[in-house]
C-alpha positions, 0 to 999 in steps of 0.5 A: 191301527192293527185289527185282528179279525177272527171268526168261527172259533167253535169252542176250540180253545187251543186254537184260540190261544195260539191265535191270540199269542200270534196277535200279541206278537204282532202288536194287535190293537183291537180284537174283532170276532165274527160269531160262532164262538162256542158251539162244538164238542170241544171246550165251550165253557172254557172258550166262553170264559176266555172270550168274555175276559178279553172283552172283544168287539164281537157279533153273534153268528147263527150258532149264538142265535140258535142257542138262544132261540131254539129248544134243546130238542130242536138243536143240532148235536154241537149246539146241544153239547154246548148248551149243556156246557155253558153257564147262565152268564155265558148266555147273558153275554150272548144276548148282548151280541148284535147280529151286525155292527158298524166299526170305524165308520167304513167297516161292517161286521157280519156273520154271513151276508148283511141280511142273514147269518146262515146264507153264504156271502163270498161262496155260492152253493148249488146242486152242482156243489160249492163255488166262489160267488160271482161279483154280481152275487156279492153286489146283490148280497151287499145291498143295503149297506154302504160300508167300504169293508165288510168282514164276514165269517160262516164258511170258514174259508179265507177269502177277500173279494174286491167288488162294487167300485173299490169296496172289499169283502173279507172272510178271515177263515175259521179259528177252530174248525178247518172242515165241515159238511152241511146239507143246506141249501144243497149237500156240500163240504168245506175242506181247507186241506190243513188243520191250522187255525186261521185269521186275518189282520187289518192295518189302517193307514191314512184312512185305508185298510190293508189286509193279510191272512194268517195260518197258525200252528197249534196242538190240533191233536189235543183238540182232536182227542177232546172231540173223540172223547166227546163222541165226535170222530167227524170233528176229530178227523177235520181237526187233524187233517183239515179234511173230511 
């Protein structure tokens, strides 16, 4: 069985379509998406239409929760743009997304760590900056679940970490946004240093899973121009370069 693992599309339909085409070329059996589907100054309406038509196995990220729970004035700029663009049936679809989901008995889908959609799982942010999380930190963050394979998103960084006696945590990277900055819990930047769309594939053989990471070229100039037309030069630079 082949599973494609996607996360953090952020309304980048051009990148999503390129990843879906790559999945089709490699005979993917199941599509799994780990949240933050639409939010961003690109094509949230069109991305929502595409995803809903695919009926993927999907969970909510922090942006879905924010779009459903925050008032318009509480939202950040990307969520406000998305809120104005989406239709009622898109919000209905989001309300049905779970925060976490168990798949194939041994796989857990989460956005951040199992208990939070805003904390980081495989990275740690401190006053000194961003670094890979330690084994001890990951073990602590995975407490409460016995899943052998945990699929997470949120940080947009492709990474796989073995921990806790044969368990594995995997972040497929971001389909739609290769760089961003955040001020919580301390100011930091994520920069993947290239504009490619990113995802992962899982191959199931005899009860175990082999993971592979993939970067996909697409027309990121088109996406950057959409961001510029919508007043987001910061997104345009990130989309063109993978840097801030």
